[in-house]
N, C-alpha and C positions, 0 to 999 in steps of 0.2 A: 144839377143833381137829378138822377133818374128816379130815385125812389127814397122815401123816408117812412118812418113809422106813422107820420100823419097821413101820408098818402095811402098807407096800408089800411088805415081806418076811414079813409075817404073824408078827411076833415082838413081844415086849414091849419097852418103852422101856428102854434101858440094857443090852440083852442082851450077852452075852460075845462075843468074837471067834469062838469055836467055834460058837456058836449062829447067829451071822450067816452064817458060811461055810456051815453045813449048810443053812440056809434058802435061801440063794442057789443052792446046788447043786441042791436039789430043785425050786425054782420055775423056774430057768433051763431045766432039763430038761423040766419040765411045759409051759412056754410057748414052747419053741423052735419057730420057724416051720416047720422041716423036719418036725416031729412033729405039726403042726396044719395040714395042707394044706387041709382043708375049712373052716378058720376062720383063715386066714392073717393077715388084717387085724388082728383082735383079738389074735392071738397075738403079732404083731410089736409091737403097742402095749404089751401086758403084759410082754413080754420086755425092751423098752427101759426100762420103768418099774423092773423088777427090777434091771437092769444099773446104772441111774442110782443107785438106792438103795444098791447094794452098793459102787459106786465111792466113795461118801462114807463109809459106815459101816465099810468095811474098812480105811480109812486112819486111824490113831490121831489125827493132827492135825486132819484134816477132821471126824472124828467128834466130837472134843472141842469144836470150834467150833460144829458143828451142835447138839450137846447143850446148850451154853450158850444158844444162841438159842432152842432149844426150851423150856428152862426159863423164860427171860425171858418168852416168849410165853404160857406157861401161867400164870405168876404174875400177869401183868398183863391177862389176857384179859377179866376183868370190868370193869376200869377203862376199857379201850379198846374194849369191846364186840367182841372179836375171837374169840369162841368158835367161829365158823365160818370163821376165817381159815386158809388153808393156808400152812404154812411150808415153803418149798422151797429147796434149795440146788442150784445148777448149777455144779459144780466141774470145771474143766478143767485138769489138771496143776498144781493149786495156784495157778493164775493168776487165774481168774475165779470169784468167789463171788457168786451172786445170791441174796440172802436177802430173803424177804418177811416182815416182822414188823409190829407195830403202829407202828413208827417209819417205815415206808415201804419203798421198794425201794432196795437198795444194790448197787453193783457194786464189789466189794472186790478190790484197791485201786483208787483212781481212776487215770485215765490220767496219765502223767507230764506231758503237755502241760497238763492242767487244773491239776495241782498247781503247776506252774511259773508259770502265769499268775496264779493266786490269790496265790502268794508275791510276785510282782512288784508286783501291785496293793497288797497289804498293806504291802509295803516302802515304797512311795511314800507311803502314808497315814501310816505310822509316821515316816518322814523329815520329813514336813510338821509333824506334831504335835510331834515332838521339837525341831525347829528353832524352832518358835513358842514352846515352853516355855522353851528356853534363851535365846532372845532376850528374853523377858519378864524372866527372872532377871537377865540382864546389864543391862537397862535399870534395874531396881529397885535392884540391889545394886552395880553398877559405874558406870553412867552413861556418860559419854564417856571415862572413864579407860581407857587401854590397859594391861592387866596383863601382866607378864612371864610367860613360860611356866612358871617355877618358883613362881609365886604359888600360895598354898594354895587359893584359890577356883578358879583354873584347873585345878589338879589334881583338885579335887572334881567339877568339871563334866565331866571326861573320862569316868568310868564312868557318870555320870548319863545320857549319851546312850543307854544301853542299857535304862534303867529304864522309860521311858514305853512302849517297844515291848512289854515283857513285860506290863505292866498292861493295855495295849490288847488284846493277844491273849488273855491269861488271862481277861479279863472276858467276852469273847464265847465262848471255848472252854468256859468253865464255865456260861455262860448257856444256850446252845442248840447249841454245837458249831460255830457258823458266824460268821465275821466278815462284814461287808457284802460284801467281795470274794469270799469263799467262797460266799456265796449266789448271786452273779452267775454263777460257774462251776460251781455245783451240786456242791460238795464239802463234806464235813462231817468233823469230827474225832471219833473214838470210840476207846474202849480195846478191849482184847481181848474183853471181855464185851459189846460193843456199846453201852456206856453212855458218858456224858460223861466226859471226862478229869478226873482229880483235879488239884488244884493242884500237887503235886509232879511229876506227869507233865507238866503244862504247863510247869513250870520247866525240867525236863530237856530237853523238846523244844525250848524256846526257846534254851537254852544251846548245844545241839548244832547248831541252825540257824545261830546267829550265828558259829560257828566256821568255817562255810563248806563248800561242796562236799558237803553231806550228801545232796542230791538226786541227785548223780552216782552214788551207790552203787546207786540203783534200777536203773541200766542193767546192772549186773552181778549183781544179786540175782534169783533165779529167780521170786520172788514180787513183784518190783518194789517192794520195801520200801526206803525211804531210811534213812540212819543215824538220823534223828529217830525213825522208826518203831521201829527196833530197840532203841534205848536207852530210849525213853520208854514202850514197849509200847502205843503208840497208832497209829492208822492214819487217813490221809485217804481217805475213801471217797466214791464218787460217789452222790449222793442225787437221787431223783426224787420230789418232794413234790406 
């Protein structure tokens, strides 16, 4: 890795908050444009770089996220031939995280509009698949008979409506983080470490989603996180592959 925010501040990876603050103070004074009138262009560039690095590393949550991405990139750099890849985070008030890793570019979290459209498309696909499966079951086991609402088979089929949806989503989330609909809208599901969601996380996310109104929470959350994101510790991110 050619460059990191730690190198921008001329400190070692994992430096303490005190070291980070001291390095920032020294470098910001050194490269302040008002103190470099003869080389103002370069000074402004250096000063901006130092400020950007400090904005991330001085915030515990942003620093933890960045350190996790940095570790993943270092661990996998041989496999992905990314030894010369620059890992950058552009964080603005905890809203927009642009992370460049071996997985591609992500804007975390994805726009609410993209998440909603992907959800609607997936919902239509799940509805079609579930209806088809239930229809086949009814034809095979019931035939033309009209069952009463209290019949045991009718009761069994009620919760079954939710099962195909989970297997559909979990399959794609565990495979590559994207259902066909999510690929269309360029969104991907990852956990807090930037990896594919686990099966328990997929289940929690699905249960939270079918309860309804989880996406509305994103309008009131400063990080635009839905209830699905909060409870499952996963996030729908924008991907550019």
